[in-house]
N, C-alpha and C positions, 0 to 999 in steps of 0.2 A: 826460774820464777822467783820473784822477790818474796821474802817471807814476812810474816807479821812482826813489824818492828816494835810494837808495844812489848813483845816478849823481851827484846833487848833491854828495854828500860827496866822491866821488872826483875829480870835475871841479873843484870850487870850494873844497875844503879845509874843508868844514864837518864837524864830528864828529857825524854823525847816525846812523851805523850801530851798532846794538848787536850785538856779536859774542857768541860762545857763552859765554865765561867771563870773570869779573872777577878780576884778581889780588887776593888777599885783603887784602894790606896796602898797596895802592896808593891814594893820595889822589885819583887822576884816572881810575880805571878802572871806576867803577860802584858799586853798592851795597856797602857796606863791612862787614867783620866788626865786631861790637860786643863790648863787654866783658862778662865774666861777671856774672850777676845771681843773686839768690836766689829768683826767681820760678820757677814750675814749669809745664810743659805736659804733665804725665804723667797726666792724667785718663784713666780707662779709656774706650775707644771703646764707645759704645752702638750695637748693631747691630739693625736691624729684621729679624727672621726670620719674621715672621708672614705675609708676603705673597709667598712664593716662587712665581713662575709655574711652571706645569707644563712648558712648553716655550718655546723662544725661537728667534730668528733664527740661522741657521748662522754659525759663526765668531765668535759673541759669547758672553759669559758674564754671568750676572746678578750685579749689584752690589747688595746688599740695602738699602743706605741706612742712615742712622743719624745719631748726633751724635758729634762729635769735636772735638778742639782743633786748629785749622788753624794752621800756622806753628810757630815754636819760640821759647822764651826760654832754652833750656838748651844747645843744640848749640854747642860751642865754635867751630865754623866758620861759624856763621850770619852772614848779612849783614843790614844794617839793614832791607831790605825783606821779610825773613822773620819779623819780629817787630813787635809783640807777638803771642803766640799768642792765639787768640780762638775761642769756641765757634761751631760751624757745624752745621746739620742739613741733610742732603740726602735726598731721596726715592730709592727704588730705581730702577735703570736698567740697560739692557743696554750692554755695552762690548765693542769688538773685542778678541779675545784677543791679537792681535798688532798691531803697527804696519801700516798699509796698505802692501802690497808693490808692487814693480814690476809684477808680473803683474796685480794688481787695478787699479792705476792705468792700465795699458795697455788694459784692458777699457773703462774709462771714456772714454779718449781715442778708442778705436775707435768707440764708440757715439755720441759727441757731436762729434768733430772738435775738441775743446777745445785751445787753445794756452795754455800756461802763461805766467806773467809773463816768465820768462827767455827764452821763445821769441819774444817780441814786440819789434819795434824801438821806440825811443823817439821820440815825436812832439815835435819841438823847439817847435812852436807851443804845446803844452801845458806843456812843461818850462820855457820861459822865463817863464811866469807865476809860477813859484815861486822865481825867483832875482832878485838885485838888478837894477834897471833898467840897461840898457846892457851887461849881460853879453854878451860875444861868443858867437856860436854855436860850439859845439865842432866838431871835425872829424867828418865823417860816420862814420868808423870807430868813434868813441866812442858813437854813437847806435845801433849795431847790437845785435841780441840778445846778451846776455851774462849772467853771474851770478858769484857769489862762490865761490871755490875755496880750500881750505886748501892752502898750499904749505910744506912742511917746510923749515926752514933747515938749514945745515950747521955752525952754531955758536951759542953763546948770544946772545940779543938782548934788547933792552929790552922787557920784558913789558907796559909801559904803552902801547905803540904796536902796535895790532892789524894795521896795514898791513905789519908785518914778516913776517906769515905769511898774511894774507888778500890774494888777488889777484882783480881783476875780469877774468874770462876770457871772451873772445868764444866763442860756441858752447856754453858750458856750460849744461846743462839736465838735466831728469830722465832723458833718454835718454843723455846724455853727462855724467855728474856732475862729472868733472874737466876737461872741455873736449873738443875735437874728437878727440883721440887716445884718449879713454876710451870705454867701452861698458858696457851692463848685460847684455850677452850672458852667459848662464849664471847670472844673478843674479835670476831671477824671484822667488825667495823672500827677497830682501833688501828692506828697507824702501825705499820710494821717497823720494828726496831732491830738492833743488833745487826745492822747492815753496814758494810764498809762502802767506801766510794766505788770500789770495783763492783760490788754487788749491785749498787744502784745503777751504774752504767750498763751492766748486763741486763737488768730488767728493762731499762729504757730501750735498749736495742731490740729486745724481743717484742716489745710493745709498739715498735715503730716510732718511738719518740726519742727524746734526749733530756739530759739535765739542763735546767736553765743556766744562763750565765749569771754572774753575780749582779750585773747591771740590770738584766731582765727581772731577776727576782726582786730587787729593791723597788724598781718601777712598779711592778705588779703589786707588791705589798703595800705601797703607798695608796693604792686605790684611787688615783686621780686627784689626790689632795696635796697640800703643802702646809708647812708650819705645824705639823703634827709630830709628836714624839712617838706615838704608838699607832698601830693600824686603825684603831677605833677612835683616835683623837688624843686628848691630853688628860683624861680622867685617870687618876691614880688608884681608883678602887679596882684593883687588878682582878679580884675574884669574880667580878661581874663580867669580865671580858676575855679572860684567858686562863688556861691551866698552868699555874705556876706554883712555887713554893710559898706557902703562907705560914708564918711563924719564924722560928730561929733556925737558920741553916747551920749545920746539917743534922741537928739532933731533935728538933721540935717542929713537926709539921702539923698545923692545926686543921688541915684539910678543909679550910674555909670554902674552897672551890669545889669540894665534893670528891676529889680524886687523889689517890696516893701516887700512882704512876701515870700512865697515859689515860687520856679521856677518849671516848668515841669521837670520831670525826663529826663535824657539824654540831658539836655541843655548845658552841658560842655563835654569836652573830657574825656574818661574813663582813668583809671590808667592802669598799665602794665598787670593786669589780666582781664581787660575788665569790671571793676566795675565803675559805675557812681555815682557821688555825695558822695563819702566817705569823702569828705571835704565840709563843709558848707551845705547850704540848710536847712536840719533839723538834730538835734541830733538823734542818733540811740541808742536805748536800747540794752544792752547786757545782758547775763544771770547772770553774777557775782554779788554777793554782793560787795559793796564798803567798803574798809577800808583804812584809810589815811596812815597807816604804812605797807600796804601789800607788796610793792616793797622792803622795807628794809628787811622784813622777807624772801622774795623770794631770795634775794641776798645770803643768808646764806645756801641755799639748793642745790646749783649747778644747773645743767641744769634741768629744770622742763619739764615734758612730759605731754602734753595735760592738763595743769592746769585748774581747774574749778573755781578758785577764792578763796577768804578767806572763812573760815567756819562761820565767824561772821561779821556783818557789824559794821562800826563805822565811823562817820564823826563828828569832834569836833564842827562843826557849827550847828549840829542837833543831839546831842548825844542820844536822846530817840527815834529816828525814824529809821525804817527799810529803808535802802537806797541801791539802786542798781546803777551800773555804766552806763553812757552814753558816747558815743564817737563821734567824727567827727565835732563838732561845728555846727553852724546854720547861718541863714541869719541875725542874730543879732550880730555876732562876728565881731570885727575889731581889728586892731593892738594895739590901745590904751587901750581898755577895756578888750579884751578877747583873741584873737588870737588862739582860740581853734579849728580852722581848721588845726592846726598842727597835724602830725601823732601821737604824743605821748600824746596829751592833754586828760584829763579825767574830768568827772564831776559826782558828787554824787547827786542823786535825790530820793526823797521819792517814794516808789514803787507805790503809789496810786495817783501820781500827773500827771495830763495832762496839757500840755501847747501848745500854737499854733506854737511852733517851734520844737516839739519833735515827732519823728516817729520811724521807725525800718525797718530792713530787716531780712530775715530768712536764715538758712543754713540747710543742710541735708547731712548725710553720704552716701557713696555709698551703704552700706548695707540697709539703710532706703529706698533709691531709688529702689533697686532691689526688696525689699519686696513690696513696693507700686506698682511697675510695674507688679509684678506677680499676684497681687490681681485683676488687671483690666482684 
């Protein structure tokens, strides 16, 4: 079993953890903003309205499918992995109206006894296979269950170094998102966090669902619209529309939106398809591997039909690590440091990394729903 590779980065100084946001003008912080071009990604979304199912699974909404331009060539805040825009066609599917909540995840854990990545100790015999020969065994306390927690600073810091605000905290897990002193009591309707990609996949399998592909996620997040930067339109009064960081990151959060960390699901207006929180609140895992040059390859292929993502992963900031894509941004994003609540923003994260701003939602095909319904 592969071990938590974030441990490798923290113990041995390798820059392998992809954090939630990339400073837009930093040479060392991830996919970068690119210059303006004269190309366009403003083609009208073509939506398939001919095959609307009569009913569907509870808590899910039908996404009709269609053809759209994935990515962007025109957003001034775009980073290099969001471009070039390229045509994609997706079939219709059912999608969770909200991110998976603490209450829903608790049902899964109760039914299965599942332990998340963050709740498992690190096996040194496995871990040492992934580090240079002769690396000494770390202290036992560094091999205990732990996860990544955002810790606000009290002053401006170098935004190129994520360790200025991310801490590896023993005891942090979905039950205690910020560590042993925290709790999810009273937060049943908040999105579950501190879940790795593996954890999200395990939940989906139990629920008879799956993670969306990246193409499905972006099509759904757009809500049947085009020419919009955000799921709600182009209005930059963010606190009205999403749970994000208001103030100066990472030391001064004005809480203009009313929340320090996660917000309850359905705290903001849904998008055109009835989906809540596809922007901000928590990052959402998708099924695809992440590859920094994937969109460039897609552009050469014409219209892609139900793309499943690249066959191999690659992030230049963590070249030895298996990385998957997350979408939607989180409560830590703001205009200066991140802006990843934009529809086209992407993030690469190690498959085994849990953080207190990362969650997921599930999807299901009509065929899967019919099979599940017939089994009952």
